[in-house]
C-alpha positions as CSV (number, residue, x, y, z in Angstrom):
1,X,-84.4,203.9,-26.2
2,X,-80.7,203.7,-24.9
3,X,-81.9,203.4,-21.2
4,X,-82.6,199.9,-19.9
5,X,-85.1,201.2,-17.5
6,X,-87.1,203.1,-20.6
7,X,-87.1,199.9,-22.3
8,X,-88.6,198.1,-19.4
9,X,-91.3,200.4,-18.8
10,X,-92.1,200.6,-22.6
11,X,-92.0,196.6,-22.9
12,X,-94.0,196.1,-19.7
13,X,-96.6,198.5,-20.7
14,X,-97.1,196.9,-24.1
15,X,-97.4,193.5,-22.7
16,X,-99.7,194.3,-20.0
17,X,-102.0,196.0,-22.6
18,X,-102.1,193.2,-25.1
19,X,-102.5,191.0,-22.0
20,X,-105.4,192.9,-20.4
21,X,-106.9,194.8,-23.1
22,X,-106.8,192.3,-26.0
23,X,-106.9,189.2,-24.1
24,X,-103.5,187.7,-25.6
25,X,-102.1,185.0,-23.9
26,X,-98.5,185.2,-22.4
27,X,-97.2,183.0,-25.3
28,X,-98.7,185.2,-28.0
29,X,-97.3,188.2,-26.4
30,X,-93.8,186.5,-26.5
31,X,-94.0,185.8,-30.0
32,X,-95.5,189.5,-30.8
33,X,-92.6,191.2,-28.9
34,X,-89.9,188.6,-29.5
35,X,-89.0,187.9,-26.2
36,X,-89.5,184.6,-23.9
37,X,-92.9,183.6,-22.0
38,X,-90.8,184.1,-18.7
39,X,-89.8,187.6,-19.8
40,X,-93.7,188.5,-20.4
41,X,-94.4,187.4,-17.4
42,X,-91.7,189.6,-15.5
43,X,-92.8,192.2,-17.7
44,X,-96.4,192.3,-16.7
45,X,-95.5,191.6,-13.0
46,X,-93.3,195.0,-13.4
47,X,-95.9,196.9,-14.8
48,X,-98.3,195.8,-11.9
49,X,-95.9,196.1,-8.8
50,X,-94.6,199.9,-10.6
51,X,-98.1,201.2,-10.9
52,X,-98.2,201.1,-14.5
53,X,-101.6,199.6,-14.6
54,X,-104.2,198.8,-12.2
55,X,-106.6,196.6,-12.0
56,X,-110.2,197.5,-10.5
57,X,-113.0,195.2,-9.6
58,X,-116.4,197.1,-9.6
59,X,-118.5,194.4,-7.8
60,X,-118.2,192.3,-4.8
61,X,-119.6,188.7,-5.4
62,X,-120.6,187.1,-2.3
63,X,-118.9,183.7,-3.6
64,X,-115.3,186.0,-3.1
65,X,-116.2,187.2,0.5
66,X,-116.7,183.5,1.4
67,X,-113.3,182.6,0.6
């Protein structure tokens, strides 16, 4: 992967998958990917903002509506 955009997209997808599908902490993900926790945070934020992942909440708890 010589293109930095490809590397970012690939790593963002991996970081997001580990976080949301496997419940890994950013610290654990950082160790597994060999990057800093700050980088993991930025990768997950990139995955969300670029549409690589989508979070869907199916229920609407009343407590949330009161906030």
